[in-house]
Backbone bond lengths (Angstrom), bond angles and torsions (degrees), N, CA, C in turn:
res aa  C-N    CA-C-N  psi(-1)  N-CA   C-N-CA  omega(-1)  CA-C   N-CA-C  phi
1 M - - - 1.477 - - 1.526 108.72 -
2 D 1.300 112.62 137.52 1.468 118.29 177.85 1.521 108.34 -68.54
3 P 1.313 117.94 125.65 1.485 119.97 -177.59 1.511 112.81 -62.73
4 F 1.335 114.91 -18.83 1.464 117.12 -178.62 1.526 112.83 -87.76
5 E 1.368 119.09 -12.70 1.460 121.62 -175.70 1.514 112.42 -66.72
6 S 1.341 116.55 -34.32 1.458 120.01 -176.76 1.511 112.97 -79.92
7 R 1.322 115.07 -10.89 1.454 117.38 -179.95 1.527 111.16 -78.31
8 E 1.323 116.52 146.05 1.472 120.43 174.75 1.515 109.12 -71.30
9 N 1.332 113.88 146.12 1.472 120.08 178.76 1.534 108.09 -94.73
10 P 1.317 117.00 101.18 1.474 119.18 -176.64 1.508 112.00 -63.56
11 F 1.309 118.09 -30.38 1.467 120.62 179.36 1.525 110.62 -68.17
12 A 1.370 116.32 -44.03 1.468 120.37 178.54 1.520 110.30 -62.57
13 L 1.316 117.51 -39.16 1.460 121.12 -179.72 1.516 111.07 -65.35
14 S 1.321 116.74 -43.91 1.460 118.91 -179.83 1.522 111.09 -66.49
15 T 1.322 117.62 -34.12 1.464 120.67 176.98 1.522 110.63 -65.14
16 G 1.345 116.05 -42.18 1.459 119.90 177.92 1.514 111.78 -62.99
17 D 1.339 114.69 -43.34 1.467 118.25 177.49 1.527 111.25 -61.36
18 L 1.331 115.33 -39.95 1.465 119.77 -179.84 1.522 111.02 -63.46
19 M 1.329 116.29 -43.70 1.470 119.70 179.75 1.530 110.59 -64.03
20 A 1.341 115.79 -40.08 1.462 119.42 178.50 1.520 111.03 -63.64
21 A 1.343 114.91 -40.80 1.465 119.37 179.38 1.523 111.37 -65.15
22 L 1.347 115.32 -42.51 1.466 119.18 178.03 1.528 111.43 -63.20
23 L 1.337 115.38 -40.11 1.459 119.01 178.31 1.516 110.96 -63.58
24 L 1.340 115.70 -40.95 1.459 119.53 178.70 1.524 111.16 -63.66
25 M 1.356 115.41 -42.18 1.460 119.20 178.14 1.521 111.14 -61.90
26 F 1.340 115.87 -40.93 1.464 120.03 179.08 1.528 110.83 -62.29
27 V 1.333 115.76 -44.12 1.471 120.07 179.52 1.524 110.43 -62.70
28 L 1.340 116.04 -42.75 1.462 119.27 179.83 1.520 111.65 -64.94
29 L 1.350 117.28 -42.90 1.461 120.90 178.09 1.522 111.37 -63.98
30 L 1.328 116.06 -41.39 1.460 119.79 178.55 1.515 110.71 -63.96
31 S 1.326 116.05 -42.61 1.469 119.81 179.19 1.524 111.05 -63.01
32 A 1.343 115.67 -43.12 1.466 119.83 179.23 1.527 110.86 -63.44
33 T 1.346 116.17 -41.69 1.468 120.11 179.10 1.516 110.86 -63.17
34 L 1.329 116.24 -43.78 1.465 119.70 179.75 1.524 111.24 -63.97
35 L 1.346 116.12 -37.09 1.464 119.39 177.70 1.525 111.01 -65.49
36 V 1.351 116.37 -40.81 1.462 119.93 178.40 1.528 110.31 -63.53
37 I 1.346 115.75 -44.65 1.470 119.52 178.78 1.521 110.75 -61.05
38 K 1.340 115.52 -43.42 1.463 119.27 179.46 1.516 110.87 -63.23
39 D 1.347 116.29 -43.25 1.464 119.75 179.27 1.529 110.65 -62.12
40 N 1.340 116.41 -42.66 1.460 120.11 179.52 1.519 111.82 -66.41
41 E 1.333 116.18 -37.72 1.463 119.39 176.75 1.524 110.79 -63.06
42 E 1.333 115.23 -43.04 1.466 119.03 179.15 1.524 111.05 -66.66
43 E 1.350 115.77 -38.31 1.466 119.45 178.34 1.527 110.30 -65.49
44 T 1.343 116.18 -43.33 1.462 120.32 178.01 1.519 110.93 -61.90
45 K 1.334 115.88 -44.25 1.462 120.24 178.51 1.526 110.85 -60.34
46 S 1.344 115.58 -41.43 1.466 120.15 179.69 1.524 110.84 -63.77
47 I 1.348 116.66 -41.48 1.465 120.36 179.76 1.518 110.84 -65.86
48 V 1.345 116.20 -42.67 1.468 119.90 179.32 1.524 110.67 -62.81
49 E 1.320 116.31 -42.73 1.471 119.73 179.60 1.528 110.57 -64.66
50 A 1.332 116.59 -41.67 1.468 119.78 178.53 1.524 110.36 -65.38
51 Y 1.342 116.54 -39.46 1.463 121.28 178.35 1.526 110.78 -62.56
52 E 1.332 116.14 -45.15 1.464 119.77 179.94 1.524 111.02 -63.82
53 A 1.328 116.24 -39.19 1.466 119.82 178.05 1.519 110.77 -65.42
54 L 1.340 116.06 -40.80 1.465 120.58 178.10 1.524 110.59 -63.77
55 Q 1.330 116.66 -45.58 1.460 121.39 178.88 1.523 111.32 -58.84
56 D 1.323 115.62 -45.74 1.462 119.56 -177.65 1.529 111.00 -65.87
57 A 1.339 116.34 -42.72 1.465 119.67 180.00 1.523 110.96 -64.27
58 L 1.339 116.82 -42.01 1.452 120.34 179.93 1.522 110.92 -66.65
59 Y 1.314 116.62 -39.84 1.469 119.62 176.80 1.530 110.36 -59.82
60 Q 1.312 116.78 -45.94 1.468 120.27 -178.81 1.528 110.87 -62.52
61 D 1.329 117.12 -42.12 1.465 119.79 179.70 1.527 111.63 -65.49
62 L 1.336 116.37 -41.20 1.460 119.80 177.99 1.526 111.01 -65.72
63 L 1.315 116.08 -40.46 1.465 119.82 -179.76 1.523 111.07 -65.24
64 I 1.321 116.97 -44.71 1.460 120.13 179.25 1.527 110.76 -61.04
65 E 1.336 115.74 -40.52 1.462 120.27 -176.60 1.528 112.17 -71.51
66 F 1.343 117.40 -40.17 1.467 119.87 -167.99 1.523 115.33 -114.79
67 D 1.301 117.85 -1.32 1.466 119.54 -174.06 1.526 113.05 -55.40
68 S 1.311 116.76 -40.88 1.461 119.99 -177.45 1.526 112.90 -77.44
69 D 1.339 117.25 -9.67 1.467 121.38 -177.42 1.525 113.58 -101.56
70 L 1.323 117.65 -23.88 1.455 121.29 -168.62 1.529 112.51 -58.31
71 E 1.300 117.71 -44.06 1.466 119.52 -176.05 1.526 111.37 -64.96
72 R 1.334 117.17 -44.92 1.458 118.67 -177.96 1.525 111.83 -72.44
73 W 1.339 116.98 -20.16 1.452 120.74 175.63 1.527 112.14 -86.33
74 A 1.323 118.42 -6.60 1.466 122.38 -170.63 1.529 109.09 56.23
75 A 1.327 114.88 56.50 1.461 121.52 -176.80 1.520 109.24 -138.28
76 D 1.320 115.53 163.79 1.462 119.86 172.55 1.520 109.64 -145.17
77 L 1.333 114.91 164.06 1.461 122.82 -178.83 1.512 108.15 -119.04
78 D 1.318 116.97 120.66 1.455 122.48 -179.69 1.524 109.32 -91.11
79 R 1.325 116.23 122.16 1.467 120.43 -175.56 1.529 111.68 -66.47
80 E 1.329 117.88 -38.73 1.457 121.11 -174.51 1.522 111.90 -71.39
81 T 1.327 117.55 -44.07 1.466 120.95 -175.70 1.519 113.32 -100.52
82 L 1.335 117.57 -7.61 1.463 123.22 -175.39 1.528 111.44 58.84
83 S 1.311 115.79 27.04 1.459 120.54 179.77 1.522 109.82 -86.04
84 I 1.336 115.81 130.49 1.459 121.45 169.96 1.518 106.56 -99.05
85 R 1.321 115.08 113.99 1.460 122.07 -171.07 1.517 110.49 -109.02
86 F 1.327 115.99 123.98 1.460 122.47 172.44 1.527 106.91 -97.80
87 Y 1.324 116.66 114.53 1.460 120.05 -164.14 1.527 115.54 -118.45
88 E 1.319 118.63 9.16 1.464 119.28 179.34 1.526 109.11 -101.47
89 P 1.337 118.70 98.40 1.476 120.38 -172.08 1.521 114.11 -60.88
90 Q 1.339 118.08 -30.78 1.464 119.68 179.28 1.524 112.03 -67.12
91 V 1.335 115.99 -21.88 1.460 121.04 177.89 1.527 110.93 -83.03
92 L 1.309 117.08 -31.49 1.456 121.50 -169.12 1.524 113.04 -80.10
93 F 1.322 116.76 -58.60 1.464 122.52 -174.21 1.528 109.29 -145.59
94 E 1.320 115.13 158.51 1.450 119.26 167.50 1.532 108.16 -69.99
95 Q 1.315 116.83 153.17 1.458 120.27 -179.19 1.529 110.64 -58.62
96 G 1.331 115.54 127.66 1.455 121.52 178.34 1.517 114.87 73.91
97 D 1.349 117.89 7.90 1.464 121.43 -175.83 1.524 109.80 -117.73
98 A 1.326 116.47 153.33 1.461 121.31 -177.28 1.520 113.22 -108.03
99 T 1.314 118.51 4.21 1.464 121.49 -179.59 1.532 110.00 -81.18
100 V 1.324 116.63 129.24 1.463 120.74 178.34 1.532 109.30 -64.25
101 R 1.317 116.35 124.98 1.461 119.37 -179.41 1.537 109.70 -70.18
102 P 1.332 117.71 152.08 1.477 120.31 -177.42 1.522 113.60 -55.70
103 V 1.320 117.54 -39.67 1.464 119.16 -178.73 1.528 110.81 -66.95
104 F 1.330 117.59 -36.45 1.467 120.51 177.08 1.524 110.27 -71.33
105 A 1.321 117.06 -35.60 1.466 120.48 176.14 1.529 110.83 -60.25
106 Q 1.320 117.22 -40.52 1.463 120.58 177.67 1.521 111.03 -63.81
107 I 1.333 115.80 -41.10 1.473 119.74 178.10 1.523 110.29 -62.93
108 L 1.322 116.72 -46.70 1.467 120.71 -179.11 1.524 111.71 -63.00
109 A 1.328 116.92 -37.07 1.470 120.60 179.71 1.520 111.25 -65.09
110 D 1.324 115.88 -30.52 1.464 121.06 177.00 1.524 110.64 -81.15
111 F 1.318 115.86 -43.10 1.469 121.60 -173.32 1.530 113.64 -74.52
112 F 1.326 117.87 -51.12 1.455 119.88 -163.04 1.530 114.02 -67.50
113 P 1.324 121.18 -43.96 1.474 118.57 178.19 1.535 112.23 -59.74
114 R 1.302 117.31 -38.25 1.476 120.53 178.25 1.529 110.59 -68.59
115 Y 1.307 116.37 -37.46 1.468 122.39 178.02 1.522 110.33 -61.61
116 I 1.321 116.71 -48.37 1.463 120.94 -179.01 1.530 110.88 -66.44
117 T 1.326 117.96 -36.21 1.460 120.89 177.43 1.525 111.15 -58.92
118 I 1.328 116.88 -39.95 1.464 120.76 177.70 1.523 110.37 -66.86
119 L 1.322 117.53 -47.34 1.461 120.94 -176.66 1.522 112.23 -65.69
120 Q 1.334 116.86 -25.42 1.460 119.72 -178.47 1.529 113.25 -86.23
121 Q 1.303 117.61 2.26 1.458 119.00 175.07 1.529 109.37 -60.61
122 D 1.328 116.43 149.16 1.461 121.25 -175.47 1.528 112.90 -55.25
123 R 1.332 116.94 -35.03 1.465 119.58 -175.70 1.520 112.63 -72.14
124 Y 1.353 117.34 -15.72 1.466 120.91 -176.76 1.528 114.21 -113.79
125 R 1.301 117.99 -39.16 1.459 121.49 -163.89 1.522 113.64 -57.84
126 N 1.336 118.27 -36.77 1.459 120.38 -178.02 1.526 113.10 -80.23
127 H 1.327 116.67 -6.40 1.465 120.78 179.66 1.527 112.16 -105.86
128 I 1.305 117.61 -2.66 1.465 120.32 -177.53 1.525 109.70 -93.60
129 E 1.321 115.57 124.44 1.453 120.83 179.41 1.523 112.46 -102.76
130 E 1.321 117.41 -23.67 1.464 119.35 -178.52 1.521 109.86 -156.32
131 I 1.323 115.22 137.45 1.462 122.37 169.30 1.528 105.70 -109.79
132 R 1.301 116.09 112.32 1.463 121.05 -172.26 1.528 111.64 -100.46
133 I 1.328 114.99 129.79 1.462 120.38 164.75 1.519 105.73 -102.89
134 E 1.316 116.57 120.17 1.456 121.20 -178.42 1.525 110.43 -113.41
135 G 1.325 115.73 129.74 1.457 121.37 174.96 1.513 109.85 -107.63
136 H 1.326 116.39 128.01 1.463 122.22 -177.96 1.525 109.46 -123.92
137 T 1.319 115.60 142.43 1.465 120.73 175.76 1.521 108.94 -122.46
138 S 1.316 115.83 171.28 1.463 120.11 167.46 1.523 108.32 -80.07
139 S 1.310 116.82 176.06 1.466 120.41 177.95 1.524 111.67 -84.65
140 E 1.316 116.89 -1.78 1.460 120.10 -176.91 1.522 111.58 -79.56
141 W 1.329 115.56 150.90 1.457 123.09 169.47 1.513 105.26 -149.45
142 G 1.286 118.20 -151.57 1.462 119.54 178.90 1.513 112.50 -74.79
143 E 1.311 116.17 162.02 1.452 120.47 178.06 1.525 110.46 -69.63
144 G 1.317 115.51 151.71 1.459 120.80 175.20 1.501 114.75 85.72
145 L 1.348 118.44 0.63 1.454 120.73 179.24 1.529 110.06 -96.93
146 S 1.309 115.21 148.89 1.461 119.48 176.25 1.529 109.87 -71.39
147 E 1.321 115.14 166.91 1.470 119.85 178.00 1.517 111.07 -60.83
148 D 1.335 116.82 -41.55 1.466 120.28 179.48 1.533 111.28 -64.90
149 A 1.321 116.46 -43.24 1.468 120.11 -179.34 1.524 110.38 -62.53
150 S 1.329 116.93 -42.55 1.460 120.58 177.82 1.527 110.96 -62.23
151 Y 1.334 116.08 -42.11 1.460 120.31 -179.59 1.529 111.18 -60.68
152 F 1.335 116.80 -47.69 1.466 119.47 -176.72 1.533 111.93 -72.35
153 N 1.320 117.87 -33.10 1.467 119.46 173.50 1.525 110.69 -63.15
154 N 1.321 115.70 -43.14 1.464 119.78 178.23 1.523 111.55 -68.88
155 M 1.342 117.02 -31.32 1.465 119.68 176.47 1.531 109.88 -63.21
156 A 1.321 116.42 -47.88 1.464 120.00 179.18 1.523 110.45 -61.02
157 L 1.339 116.92 -42.12 1.460 120.62 179.95 1.526 111.03 -63.69
158 S 1.330 117.51 -46.73 1.474 120.08 -178.32 1.525 111.31 -65.02
159 Q 1.327 117.39 -36.37 1.465 119.73 178.07 1.527 111.26 -67.72
160 N 1.313 116.35 -42.38 1.465 119.48 177.86 1.526 111.18 -63.73
161 R 1.315 116.76 -38.30 1.468 119.99 -179.96 1.520 111.68 -66.90
162 T 1.326 117.38 -43.36 1.468 118.12 -179.93 1.523 111.46 -66.97
163 R 1.321 117.53 -34.23 1.470 119.70 175.63 1.532 110.79 -65.18
164 S 1.334 116.18 -38.25 1.467 119.47 177.60 1.520 111.05 -64.54
165 V 1.331 115.86 -42.15 1.464 119.91 178.41 1.528 110.13 -64.64
166 L 1.331 116.71 -44.96 1.462 120.51 178.96 1.525 111.14 -59.41
167 Q 1.312 115.76 -47.23 1.463 119.56 -179.45 1.516 111.11 -59.60
168 Y 1.321 116.63 -38.66 1.460 119.17 -177.98 1.538 111.61 -73.64
169 V 1.329 117.41 -47.20 1.468 118.25 -173.25 1.518 112.24 -64.37
170 L 1.332 117.29 -29.44 1.466 118.59 178.66 1.522 112.14 -66.42
171 T 1.334 116.78 -20.59 1.473 119.52 176.88 1.519 112.18 -81.48
172 T 1.321 117.37 -9.06 1.470 120.03 -174.41 1.519 112.97 -93.23
173 I 1.343 117.97 -6.26 1.460 120.14 -178.64 1.521 110.29 -113.45
174 N 1.315 115.70 160.13 1.459 121.51 -174.24 1.524 111.75 -64.12
175 P 1.341 117.43 139.36 1.473 121.01 -178.00 1.520 111.93 -79.66
176 D 1.312 117.04 62.13 1.463 120.96 177.76 1.520 107.71 -133.25
177 N 1.340 117.07 -150.60 1.456 119.46 -179.03 1.524 111.94 -63.29
178 E 1.335 117.65 -20.64 1.460 120.79 177.09 1.527 110.69 -63.26
179 R 1.332 115.88 -44.40 1.464 119.24 178.98 1.524 110.41 -70.29
180 E 1.326 117.85 -40.23 1.461 120.73 179.80 1.525 110.55 -60.78
181 W 1.331 116.69 -45.31 1.469 121.18 178.70 1.523 110.21 -62.24
182 T 1.316 117.08 -42.74 1.452 121.00 -178.55 1.522 111.13 -65.90
183 R 1.312 117.48 -45.60 1.460 120.83 -178.94 1.525 111.56 -61.90
184 R 1.315 116.82 -30.79 1.465 120.43 -179.82 1.525 111.72 -69.86
185 L 1.326 117.52 -26.81 1.457 120.98 -172.46 1.527 114.63 -110.13
186 I 1.307 117.96 -21.51 1.458 119.68 -170.46 1.532 111.04 -83.80
187 T 1.326 115.95 141.98 1.466 121.64 178.61 1.525 109.14 -134.77
188 A 1.337 115.40 154.64 1.462 122.50 177.02 1.519 107.99 -111.98
189 N 1.325 116.95 122.68 1.457 121.73 -171.95 1.526 110.55 -127.59
190 G 1.318 116.42 105.44 1.455 120.87 175.40 1.513 109.89 -88.18
191 L 1.327 117.55 120.51 1.464 121.83 -172.00 1.523 113.37 -112.70
192 S 1.335 117.10 8.48 1.457 121.38 178.59 1.538 109.59 52.65
193 S 1.330 116.28 -134.07 1.470 121.36 -177.22 1.520 111.39 -106.52
194 S 1.348 116.97 24.93 1.463 120.62 -173.91 1.524 113.30 -72.57
195 Q 1.338 118.18 -19.69 1.466 120.91 -178.87 1.531 109.63 -129.82
196 P 1.320 117.09 68.24 1.467 119.63 -177.68 1.521 112.04 -70.24
197 I 1.312 116.40 156.52 1.459 122.41 171.49 1.528 107.30 -88.45
198 L 1.329 116.06 127.62 1.459 121.40 -176.96 1.519 110.91 -104.96
199 R 1.309 115.75 142.86 1.469 123.46 172.53 1.523 107.33 -128.49
200 D 1.333 115.55 118.07 1.469 120.36 -178.54 1.522 111.51 54.44
201 G 1.338 116.40 38.99 1.447 121.36 176.19 1.508 115.93 83.03
202 A 1.327 117.79 -3.12 1.470 121.40 -179.62 1.524 109.56 -118.72
203 E 1.318 115.65 152.32 1.460 120.25 -179.84 1.520 111.22 -65.83
204 D 1.338 114.81 135.58 1.457 121.03 170.57 1.532 106.42 -99.70
205 P 1.332 117.75 99.73 1.469 119.63 -173.51 1.519 113.00 -58.99
206 N 1.321 117.00 -40.23 1.458 119.79 -177.34 1.525 111.49 -65.13
207 A 1.336 116.38 -44.92 1.469 120.40 -179.74 1.522 111.77 -70.28
208 S 1.322 116.96 -27.04 1.461 120.25 -178.36 1.519 112.14 -69.92
209 R 1.326 117.63 -24.17 1.464 121.54 -179.82 1.520 108.81 -83.62
210 R 1.305 116.81 102.79 1.456 119.95 -170.19 1.523 111.07 -155.87
211 V 1.331 115.15 166.31 1.467 123.08 172.87 1.517 107.02 -125.61
212 E 1.324 116.27 134.07 1.463 120.94 -179.01 1.525 110.86 -125.83
213 F 1.335 115.15 144.94 1.463 122.73 171.63 1.526 106.87 -116.07
214 R 1.326 115.90 129.36 1.464 119.41 177.66 1.521 109.96 -149.04
215 V 1.328 115.78 163.42 1.462 120.57 -179.63 1.517 109.82 -119.29
216 R 1.332 115.13 149.70 1.467 122.24 174.23 1.524 107.49 -119.04
217 T 1.337 116.49 126.63 1.459 121.26 -176.73 1.530 110.66 -97.43
218 D 1.341 115.78 177.00 1.463 121.23 -177.41 1.518 113.00 -85.43
219 A 1.330 119.29 1.39 1.464 121.18 -178.48 1.525 111.44 -61.27
220 E 1.322 117.38 -40.68 1.463 120.74 -179.92 1.525 111.26 -60.56
221 Q 1.327 117.33 -41.93 1.453 120.90 -179.90 1.521 111.24 -67.43
222 Q 1.326 117.82 -38.96 1.453 120.52 179.61 1.521 111.15 -63.60
223 I 1.328 117.15 -43.53 1.469 120.89 178.42 1.519 110.17 -66.23
224 S 1.332 117.20 -39.07 1.460 120.63 177.82 1.526 111.12 -62.00
225 D 1.328 117.81 -38.95 1.467 121.37 178.52 1.535 110.66 -63.50
226 I 1.335 116.88 -39.88 1.459 120.13 178.53 1.520 110.67 -64.44
227 L 1.317 117.71 -45.34 1.456 121.53 178.81 1.518 111.24 -61.80
228 Q 1.328 116.66 -36.92 1.459 120.79 178.31 1.515 110.69 -65.00
229 R 1.312 117.63 -39.63 1.459 120.35 178.00 1.520 111.20 -65.69
230 L 1.327 117.57 -36.36 1.459 120.90 179.29 1.528 111.48 -65.88
231 R 1.329 116.30 -32.38 1.463 119.14 179.37 1.538 111.14 -71.89
C-alpha cells in the first residue's frame, strides 16, 4: 500500500470547502435577488392599487360636480382617462380661428374654477404632475393641400387654440396660491389631427374637433422608478 494513500488530501478538502462556500454565496445572492423582486412586485402592486383608487375617487368627484352640466355644455367625462371633453366645434371656435367664442368662454368660466377646486383637494394635489389642455382637429383643411400641409396647418391651429384657452382659464381663478399652483402644472397641447374620433372605422370630422382637459398623476413616474431599479 502506498503510504500516501491513507493520508487526507488537504488540497482536495479546501477545493470542496471552496465549492460549498461558492454554492452558499450563490444561494444567498439568489435569495436576496428574489426578495428584492418580490418587494418590487409588491411595491408596484401597491402603487397600481393606489393609482386605481385615486382615479376612481377623482372620477366620482368630477361626476358629482359636473354631471348635471355636461349635456348643456356639449361635454362628456371619460372614466378611463378622466378626460373632460368639449366636443361641439360650433360652440368652441369659429372655423379656422383660434379665438375662444363667447359661449365657450362662459362655459369655461363656470367649469374651470370648480375643476381646479376639485384637483386642489388634499387627496389629489400632491399626486398631480400635469393638467393638460388638449386641442384636437379633424384631418381636413382647404382643398388642394397635401396631407402633410393639412396636418401642419391643423397643428398650428390646435396649438393656437389651446394657448387661447389656457390664457382665458387662468383669468377665471383667484389670483392667489390657487393660480400659482395651477400655472405650475397646466400645459397647452395642440395635437392637430393625430387622435381623430372614429365612427365605424372612419374619421368623424365633427367629433374630432374638440378640446379636452385631463390630469396626469405621479403613478407612472413611481412605476418607472421601480422598473429602473430592477434594470
